[in-house]
N, C-alpha and C positions, 0 to 999 in steps of 0.2 A: 279067580276072584269071583266075588259074589256079583249079580246082575243089579242086586239092590242097590240104592244110592247109600252112601256114608252114614247119611242120619238115620236110614231104615237099619242098619247092621246092628245085630244081636251083640252082647258084649263077647261072647265068645270071639266072634269075627273078628273084631276089630284088637282083641288081645293078641289072636293068632297073627296078626298081621304086624303090629308091634315088636312080637317075639322072635321075628326072624330076625338072626345075626344082630342081635341087641347087645349092647353092652354089659358085660359081667364086672367080675371083682376086677379093682384097680390092681396094676402090675405095677405102678410106679415103686421103684425099689427104694429100701432105706438109704442105699449108698451106692454111687456108681465106681467103676473098676478105677485103681489109682487115687482114691480118695476125691474125685473129681466130683463138683457141685452139680455140674448138668452135662447131660449129653448132647452132642450135635449129630445128626444125620443127616448128609447132603445128599441129595438124589436127582437124577436127570432121567427124564422122560424121552427116550431118542426116538421121536415118531418119525421125523424124517418125512419121507414123502408120503406117508400112510394117511394122512388127514386127506388129502383131494382124493388119493385113491379110494378112501371109505366111502367117500360122497359120490363116487363114479364120475370123478371130475378129471377129464384128460387134458385140462389147460397146462401147456409145458409151463406157463409163467407161474402158477401156483405150485407146480411140483417143484420148480426150481426153488422157491422159498424152502421146503422141506430140505432139497439135497444141500442146501446152505449149512446144514446141521452137520452134515457128514464132512463136508469140505472145508470149514472153518469153525463151526462151533464146538465139535467134540476135539479138534485138536487143540484148541484153545484152553477149553475145559481140563484136558488131560495134562497139559502144561501148567495150569495154576495148579492142579491138585500135587503133581508132583515138587512143584516149588515148595510147596508147604506142608508136604509129607503127608496127606489126607488119602484115605481111602473113601470112596462112594459109593453107591448103589446106582447102576444104571438099568432102566426097565425098557426091554425092546418088545413093540410088536415083532410077531415072527416074520412078517414081509419085510420089516428095516433088516432084520437080520440076514434074511436071504437075500438081500440087496446087498449090503456091506458086511460080509462075512469077515474079512478082515480086520474091520473095525472092532466089531464085537469080540474075535481072539486077542487083539491086541489091549483093548480095555479089560479084559480078564486076565491077561498075563500081567497087566501092572498091578493085581491084587483086588481091583474093585470087583463088587457084588453083580451078579447078572440076575434079573427078574423076570417074570412073566408081564406082559404088558397087553394082549390080547394077540389075535392073529393080524388084523389089518386095521388094528384102531376101531374097530365094530362097536356100535352100542350095544350092549348086551340086552336092555329092555326092549329092545326091538326086533330080536331075533325070534324066529320060530321055535317053538318045543323043541329041545334037544341040540341046537344048532351050537349053543353056548358051550355046552360039555365038549362037543366034538373039536370046535375050534380051539379053545383051551388046552385039551390034551395034546392036540398036534402042535400047538404053538410051545409047548414045554420039551417034545421032542427035538424040534428046531433049536431051540435053544441051549439045551444040554449038548448037541452035535456042534454048535458053533463055538460054545464057552468050555467044551470039555467037562464039565460039571453039573449035573442036575440043578436047577432052580430049586430053592427052598421058599421063596415068597414071590407075591403078586401083587399087582396093582392092576385093578380095571381100568379099561381105557377111559378117559374122562371120569374115573369116579364111579361110573354106572355099575354099581352092584345089584345085580337082579335078585328075586327071590331063589334063583337056582345057584347063584353063584357059591354059597355056603358049603352046599354039598358037593360042588366041584372040588373046592379046597379041599374038603375033608377026603375026598377020593383020592385025590393027588398025594395026600399025606404031607402037605406044606407046613411049615413053621409058623409062617405069620401071612396076613393080608395088610396091605396098607392102602385104604379104599373108603374108609367110613370114619366119621367124624362126632363119634359120641364122647370125646375129650381130647384134653390138651396132651395126656401121658398116656403110656402104653395100658391097655386092659385085656381081658379075655374074651372071647366072643362065648355069647350064649346061643344055644338051639332049643328056643320053645323052653327056654330056661333051666337047660341043662347045661353045663359048662362042656366044652368043645377041647381046651387045650391049646387052641389057636390063639396066638397074640396076634392084637390089632395095635398097630403104630398108626395114629389117626393124623392124616393130613389136614389140609384146610385150604380154602380158597386164598386165604388171607396171606398165606405161605405159598404162593404160587407165582411165578412171574407171568402167566400168561394173561389172566385178567387184567394186568396193567398194561400190557404191551402189545397184545394180540391187535391187528388192525385188518378189517374185513372190507375190502375195495367197495363192494356192491350191498353193503348193508349200512343201514341209519345209525346203528350203533358202532362206534368206532371207539372202543376203550383205548387211551394212552396216558400214561404217567410217564414225568421226567424220571430218568435213572436216580436222581437224588431223592425223589418222593419215594420210589420203591425201597430205596436203602434203607431211609426212615423206618420205614412200617416194617423191614424185615428186622433191623435193629432192636426195635422197640419189643418185636415178638421175641426176639434171643433175650432180649434183657429181663422180660418177664419170665421165660423159663429158666434164667439164671437165678433170681430172685426166688422162685419156690422150688428149686432143686430138681427140676423135672426135665422134659425132652423137647430138644428144638429141631424140628422136622421141617427141611426146605425142600420142596418140590420144583424144581426149574426144567426146562427143554433147550436143548443145545442150539435148534433154529430160531429160538427168542432170546436168550441170556447171552449166546455166542456170539453178538455183535460187537462192533470197537468200542461204543458207547457205553455198553452194559457189563461186559466183564469185568472194566475196574471197579465198579459199585460190588461185585461180588468179591473181588480180591480186599476191597476196604472193609467188607464185611468180615471176613475170614481174619484179617488183623485187629477187627474190633473184638472179635470173639477170644482171640488168642490174648489179647492185652487184657481182658476178664480174669484170666487164670482158672483153675479148676475145672478144667472143661476136657471132657473126654469125645475126641472125633471118632465116629464107629460109621460103620455099615450098617444096614437096617436088618441084616442076618445078625451081626453082632448084638445090637441094642435088642433084639428079640430073643436071643439063646440068655443073655445076661439076665432080663427080666424073668423069664420063664424060670431058670435056674433057683432065681433069689425068692420067688414066689413060692418054691418047693411044690 
């Protein structure tokens, strides 16, 4: 990065910055499988204990909040998905997988996708040069061993996609990423204007449980939204995707959504989605393979 101020940059500099992992052609298909009007991709970032560990925080209390995701959140989520016959995508930091190998194995055996989600939920943009690559490659190896299958997609922790992330995705030969927010629907990633063949499945903070429910004890900013309010927002996002014939991608966290007062909102949302009809529930991998094949 240049040491000059942004307003002093020559045009080539800001074009280079903007050109890193830029949204290319839309991969929104003309049709979804089975004649569905809308694709629904549910995902769960199984961070578990890694948030305080990443921060160097040994507090048993804060670590226990993450452990809740393993003890209560994931079992409730697995039961809900089984009741509705839905396969979802689970993204694991490698440390979560090492702490809970039986969970990863069980989730994979039920037909859910296991994707890369960092080593210890590190912030990529804060790492020294070269460390992101090493951690991501190690994480891929850990997840392959835990799930019995090499991951084909990733989601950066906190969606912290660095200037090096795209090169790492390409080195790993991944099918897709789900960290960037350039569209509502799938698109192809560009690298300085050149197509990469990598599918981007865009998330958004609006379609994430964490901004609404997280509670930080020693912070002046303590966001909290009632489950009914979150349900209203998620429904509106799905209804918009259904109306436009696009993708509804939802990101949740077992230690957040997995509480007794919150799981019912997810079940009601699924029932609402099913009630609209013409919907294809799919893993992120399935969505990425479909849109890439349809685009040719």
